[in-house]
C-alpha positions in Angstrom: 0.0 0.0 0.0 1.3 3.4 -0.9 2.1 6.1 1.6 -0.7 8.2 0.2 -3.2 5.4 0.6 -2.0 4.8 4.2 -2.4 8.5 5.1 -5.9 8.6 3.6 -6.8 5.4 5.4 -5.6 6.8 8.8 -7.4 10.1 8.2 -10.6 8.2 7.4 -10.2 6.0 10.4 -9.7 8.9 12.8 -12.6 10.9 11.3 -14.9 7.9 11.4 -13.9 7.2 15.0 -14.5 10.8 16.0 -17.9 10.9 14.3 -18.8 7.5 15.8 -17.9 8.7 19.3 -19.8 12.0 18.7 -22.8 10.2 17.3 -22.9 7.7 20.2 -22.6 10.6 22.8 -25.3 12.5 21.0 -27.7 9.5 20.9 -27.1 8.8 24.6 -27.6 12.5 25.5 -30.9 12.7 23.5 -32.3 9.5 25.0 -31.5 10.6 28.5 -33.1 14.0 27.8 -36.2 12.1 26.4 -36.4 10.0 29.6 -36.2 13.2 31.7 -38.8 14.9 29.6 -41.2 12.0 29.8 -40.8 11.8 33.6 -41.3 15.5 33.9 -44.4 15.4 31.7 -46.0 12.6 33.8 -45.3 14.6 37.0 -46.8 17.7 35.4 -50.0 15.7 34.4 -50.4 14.6 38.0 -50.1 18.2 39.2 -52.7 19.3 36.7 -55.1 16.7 37.9 -54.7 17.7 41.6 -55.1 21.4 40.7 -58.3 20.6 38.7 -59.7 18.6 41.5 -59.1 21.5 44.0 -60.7 24.0 41.7 -63.6 21.9 40.4 -66.1 22.9 43.1 -68.6 20.5 44.6 -68.5 17.1 42.8 -70.7 14.2 43.9 -69.2 11.3 42.0 -65.8 10.3 40.7 -67.0 9.6 37.1 -68.1 13.2 36.7 -64.8 14.5 38.0 -62.8 12.4 35.6 -65.1 13.2 32.6 -64.9 16.9 33.3 -61.1 16.7 33.4 -60.9 14.9 30.1 -63.2 17.5 28.6 -61.1 20.4 29.9 -57.6 18.9 29.2 -56.2 17.8 25.9 -53.3 15.5 25.8 -50.0 16.6 24.2 -48.6 15.0 21.0 -47.9 11.3 21.4 -50.0 11.2 24.6 -53.4 9.7 25.5 -55.7 9.7 28.6 -58.3 7.3 29.7 -60.3 6.8 32.8 -61.1 3.8 34.9 -64.3 3.8 37.1 -65.3 1.0 39.3 -62.8 -1.4 37.8 -63.7 -0.8 34.2 -62.3 1.5 31.4 -64.7 4.4 31.1 -63.7 7.4 28.9 -60.9 8.1 26.4 -59.5 11.5 25.6 -61.1 13.2 22.6 -57.9 13.3 20.6 -57.4 10.1 18.6 -54.5 8.2 20.1 -51.8 6.2 18.2 -53.1 3.1 20.0 -56.0 2.3 22.3 -54.7 1.7 25.8 -58.2 1.3 27.4 -58.4 -2.1 25.7 -55.4 -3.4 27.6 -57.1 -5.5 30.3 -53.9 -5.9 32.2 -53.3 -2.1 32.3 -57.0 -1.5 33.3 -56.7 -4.0 36.1 -53.5 -2.3 37.4 -55.2 1.1 37.3 -58.3 -0.2 39.1 -56.2 -1.8 41.8 -53.9 1.2 42.4 -54.2 2.9 45.8 -51.5 5.5 45.2 -49.9 7.0 42.1 -47.7 4.6 40.2 -45.9 4.5 36.8 -44.6 1.8 34.6 -44.2 0.5 31.1 -46.8 -1.1 28.8 -46.8 -2.5 25.3 -49.1 -1.3 22.5 -49.5 -1.5 18.8 -47.5 1.8 18.7 -44.6 0.4 20.7 -43.6 0.9 24.3 -45.7 3.2 26.4 -44.7 5.0 29.6 -47.8 5.4 31.8 -48.9 7.0 35.1 -51.9 5.9 37.1 -53.5 8.6 39.3 -56.2 7.1 41.7 -59.2 9.4 42.3 -61.7 9.3 45.2 -64.6 11.6 45.8 -66.2 12.1 49.1 -69.6 10.5 49.3 -68.9 8.2 46.3 -67.9 4.6 47.1 -66.7 3.9 43.6 -63.0 4.1 42.9 -61.7 5.9 39.8 -58.3 6.5 38.2 -56.8 8.6 35.4 -54.3 6.9 33.2 -51.8 9.1 31.3 -49.9 7.2 28.6 -47.0 8.6 26.6 -46.0 6.7 23.4 -42.3 6.5 24.2 -41.2 4.7 21.0 -43.0 7.4 18.8 -41.1 10.1 20.6 -37.9 8.2 20.3 -38.5 7.9 16.5 -37.9 11.6 16.3 -34.5 11.0 17.8 -33.9 8.1 15.5 -34.7 10.2 12.5 -32.4 12.9 13.7 -29.6 10.4 14.2 -30.3 8.9 10.8 -29.8 12.3 9.3 -26.7 12.8 11.4 -25.3 9.4 10.2 -25.9 10.3 6.6 -24.2 13.7 7.1 -21.3 11.8 8.8 -20.9 9.5 5.9 -20.8 12.5 3.6 -18.3 14.2 5.9 -16.1 11.0 5.8 -16.2 11.0 2.0 -15.3 14.7 1.8 -12.5 14.2 4.3 -11.2 11.2 2.3 -11.2 13.2 -0.9 -9.5 16.2 0.8 -7.0 13.9 2.4 -6.2 12.3 -0.9 -5.6 15.7 -2.5 -3.6 17.1 0.4 -1.6 13.9 0.8 -0.8 14.0 -2.9 0.5 17.6 -2.7 2.4 16.9 0.5 4.0 13.7 -0.9 4.8 15.2 -4.3 8.3 16.3 -3.2 8.8 12.9 -1.6 7.9 11.3 -4.9 10.3 13.7 -6.6 13.0 12.5 -4.2 12.3 8.9 -5.0 12.1 9.3 -8.8 15.3 11.4 -8.7 17.0 8.7 -6.6 15.9 6.1 -9.1 17.2 8.1 -12.1 20.5 8.6 -10.3 20.7 4.9 -9.5 19.9 3.9 -13.1 22.2 6.5 -14.8 24.9 7.0 -12.0 24.5 10.7 -12.7 25.2 12.4 -9.3 24.8 15.9 -10.8 21.0 15.9 -10.5 19.5 18.1 -7.7 16.0 18.6 -6.3 14.2 22.0 -6.4 11.5 22.1 -3.8 10.1 25.6 -2.9 9.1 26.5 0.6 10.5 26.1 4.1 8.6 23.1 5.5 9.8 19.7 6.5 9.6 18.3 2.9 11.7 21.2 1.6 14.2 20.5 4.4 14.2 16.8 3.3 15.0 17.9 -0.3 17.8 20.1 1.0 19.2 17.2 3.0 19.0 15.0 0.0 20.8 17.6 -2.1 23.6 17.9 0.5 23.8 14.1 0.6 24.2 14.1 -3.2 26.9 16.7 -2.9 28.8 14.5 -0.4 28.4 11.5 -2.6 29.5 13.4 -5.7 32.6 14.6 -3.9 33.3 11.1 -2.6 33.0 9.5 -6.0 35.1 12.3 -7.5 37.7 11.7 -4.8 37.6 8.0 -5.5 38.1 8.6 -9.2 40.9 11.0 -8.6 42.6 8.6 -6.2 42.4 5.8 -8.8 43.6 8.0 -11.6 46.4 9.5 -9.6 47.5 6.2 -8.1 47.5 4.5 -11.5 49.3 7.4 -13.1 51.9 8.0 -10.4 52.6 4.4 -9.5 52.9 3.1 -13.0 56.3 4.9 -13.5 58.1 3.5 -10.5 56.7 0.0 -11.1 57.9 0.2 -14.7 61.4 1.3 -13.4 61.5 -1.5 -10.9 60.4 -4.1 -13.4 62.9 -2.9 -16.0 65.8 -3.0 -13.6 64.9 -6.4 -12.3 64.6 -7.8 -15.8 68.1 -6.7 -16.8 69.8 -7.1 -13.4 73.0 -8.9 -13.5 75.3 -10.3 -10.7 77.7 -7.4 -11.0 75.1 -4.6 -10.5 72.9 -6.5 -8.0 73.7 -4.1 -5.1 73.0 -1.0 -7.2 69.7 -2.4 -8.5 68.5 -3.4 -5.0 69.2 0.1 -3.8 67.3 1.6 -6.7 64.4 -0.7 -6.2 64.2 0.0 -2.5 64.2 3.8 -3.3 61.4 3.4 -5.8 59.4 1.3 -3.3 59.9 3.9 -0.6 58.7 6.6 -3.0 55.6 4.5 -3.9 54.9 4.1 -0.2 55.0 7.9 0.3 52.7 8.3 -2.7 50.2 5.8 -1.3 50.3 7.4 2.2 49.8 10.9 0.7 46.9 9.7 -1.5 45.3 8.0 1.5 45.6 11.2 3.5 44.0 13.2 0.7 41.2 10.7 0.5 40.6 10.9 4.3 40.6 14.7 4.1 37.1 14.4 2.5 35.7 12.5 5.5 34.0 14.1 8.5 36.5 12.8 11.1 39.6 14.2 9.3 40.0 17.0 11.9 40.4 16.5 15.6 39.4 20.0 16.9 40.5 21.4 20.1 41.9 24.5 21.7 45.2 25.5 20.1 47.7 28.1 21.4 48.9 29.7 18.2 52.0 31.2 19.7 53.1 27.9 21.1 52.3 26.1 17.8 54.4 28.5 15.8 57.4 28.3 18.1 57.2 24.5 18.3 57.1 24.2 14.5 60.2 26.4 14.2 62.0 24.3 16.8 61.1 21.0 14.9 62.3 22.2 11.5 65.6 23.8 12.4 67.4 20.5 11.8 66.1 20.0 8.3 68.8 22.0 6.6 71.4 24.7 7.0 69.2 27.8 6.7 68.8 31.1 8.4 65.8 30.3 10.5 63.6 33.3 11.6 60.4 33.9 13.5 58.6 36.8 11.8 55.6 37.3 14.2 53.6 35.4 16.7 49.8 35.7 17.4 49.3 35.4 21.1 45.8 33.9 21.0 43.9 30.6 21.3 41.7 29.2 18.5 39.6 26.1 17.9 41.5 24.0 15.3 43.4 20.8 14.8 46.9 21.5 16.0 48.5 18.4 14.5 47.1 19.2 11.0 48.2 22.8 11.2 51.6 21.6 12.2 51.7 19.2 9.3 50.7 22.0 6.9 53.5 24.4 8.2 56.1 21.6 8.1 55.1 20.9 4.5 55.5 24.6 3.7 58.9 24.5 5.3 60.0 21.4 3.4 58.9 23.2 0.2 60.9 26.3 1.2 64.0 24.2 1.9 63.8 22.5 -1.5 63.8 25.9 -3.2 66.5 27.7 -1.2 70.3 27.2 -1.0 72.4 26.6 2.1 72.4 29.7 4.2 69.1 30.9 2.7 66.3 32.5 4.7 63.3 30.5 5.9 60.9 32.4 8.3 57.7 31.4 10.1 55.0 33.5 11.5 51.4 33.8 12.7 49.0 36.7 13.2 45.3 37.6 13.5 44.2 40.2 11.0 40.6 41.3 10.3 39.2 38.4 12.3 41.2 35.7 10.5 44.2 33.7 11.6 47.2 33.7 9.2 50.0 31.2 9.3 52.9 31.5 6.9 56.4 30.3 5.8 58.6 32.9 4.0 61.7 32.2 2.0 64.2 34.1 -0.2 64.2 31.6 -3.0 63.3 32.1 -6.6 59.6 32.6 -5.9 56.6 31.3 -7.8 55.6 32.8 -11.2 52.1 34.3 -11.1 50.8 31.9 -13.7 51.9 28.9 -11.6 50.5 30.1 -8.2 47.2 28.3 -8.4 48.5 25.3 -10.3 51.2 24.3 -7.7 48.5 23.4 -5.2 47.1 20.7 -7.5 48.1 17.1 -7.2 51.4 15.8 -8.7 52.7 19.2 -9.6 56.3 19.1 -8.6 58.3 20.0 -11.7 61.9 18.9 -11.6 62.0 18.9 -7.8 61.9 15.8 -5.7 58.8 14.8 -3.9 55.5 13.2 -4.7 53.8 16.4 -5.8 51.1 15.9 -3.2 52.4 18.0 -0.3 50.8 21.3 -1.2 47.6 19.6 -2.2 47.5 18.1 1.3 48.0 21.6 2.7 45.1 22.9 0.6 42.8 20.1 2.0 43.9 20.9 5.6 43.1 24.6 5.1 39.8 23.8 3.4 38.8 21.4 6.2 39.3 24.4 8.7 37.1 26.6 6.5 40.1 28.5 5.1 42.4 28.5 2.1 46.1 28.2 1.1 47.9 30.6 -1.2 51.3 31.9 -2.2 52.5 35.5 -2.5 55.6 37.4 -3.4 57.8 38.0 -0.3 59.2 41.5 0.3 62.7 41.6 -1.1 62.2 38.5 -3.2 61.2 34.9 -2.6 57.7 33.5 -1.8 55.3 33.5 1.2 53.2 30.4 1.5 50.2 31.3 3.6 47.2 29.6 5.3 44.3 31.8 6.2 41.7 30.4 8.6 38.6 31.8 10.5 39.9 32.8 13.9 37.5 31.0 16.2 39.2 32.5 19.3 38.7 31.1 22.8 40.6 33.9 24.6 41.6 37.5 24.2 44.6 37.8 21.9 47.5 39.8 23.0 49.7 42.1 21.0 51.9 40.3 18.4 55.6 40.4 18.9 58.6 39.8 16.6 61.8 37.9 17.1 64.4 38.3 14.3 
């Protein structure tokens, strides 16, 4: 069963239950009110008879009193009167009743035997009858009389039944209207969901992850479409990363494998040691390439960063202390930002060390390599400066791509890794001209500070 049909089914069930409960409560309320009204009417008839007897004047016999009462009082709708005198039915009210109660010998006998007012139920051709017997005695008349008031209960309840029948018909129509409205509304509400499903099916069939959903509005369905689009973005990036990884690995590993195979095929006894050294060097280079490619692949995952509070000044000084032994250079500390930020200290250290390694490769012995950090315009800057040949303007974007290393040693993945680290922090990596010549490799990040930064200081 479709979601639309289930929604409509539940709506119809809830509406039907609500109407059934309301109808049952209405029926019970109306019947209770009818019972109260019948009881009140019988009590009122007894009071009217007493009042008539008090105001009737001198009366010598019971039959005259009851006959005069019938002549003066007309029964209400669905009511009838008859009198009993000396154990026999005597007179009936002038209005034609739905059924003759004076022919019911059992009821006449009860009325003749009554010594005090009593009520009860009787059966007739018009259904159940609620009756009241009022015994009557007249001073000086030995005969016993009684007034019997009968209310045709079933006839009065038929009015309630007719009203409930109309209510039931109206309820059925209401359920039908609710079902039609629920079908239309469910269709409109589920239309974006169907769009999500059909889009997912098309993507599954064609493997085209570039499709996106366009769902106007700001409700939950629109939010679902937005979440679906973001999921597609992540999937597209993941597949792109996978394809890049396979392409890069195949491209970059093919060369050292070919070199290893070629040297092994022509290796002789006399050049065994040289060939083994070359093979080990190539295998070590392949190992570095695989490690860097895996790191680039992990940089697309949510857990790539381990965020925490980082003391920027301490990080900058520590990196400088670690890299001093890499080469014979003039090491300097340009500037230090005395602040704390939320970041991954190990990844930032990895990025700065990669910048330093790149600067060392492009400078001569005794050349200048400087590190620094600062907070400017609400952003944290970390940089490595050198006095090497610099980077031509047309190469400054390209050098951050994968496997761009020119004639220099290395895998060509180092600056690409730095770019991913910066992007994971919400920042970017770039290169600029250094004052006086050389290059400045810079990472700019949002400064999510955890403390009040102090004044930067310099140490040259």
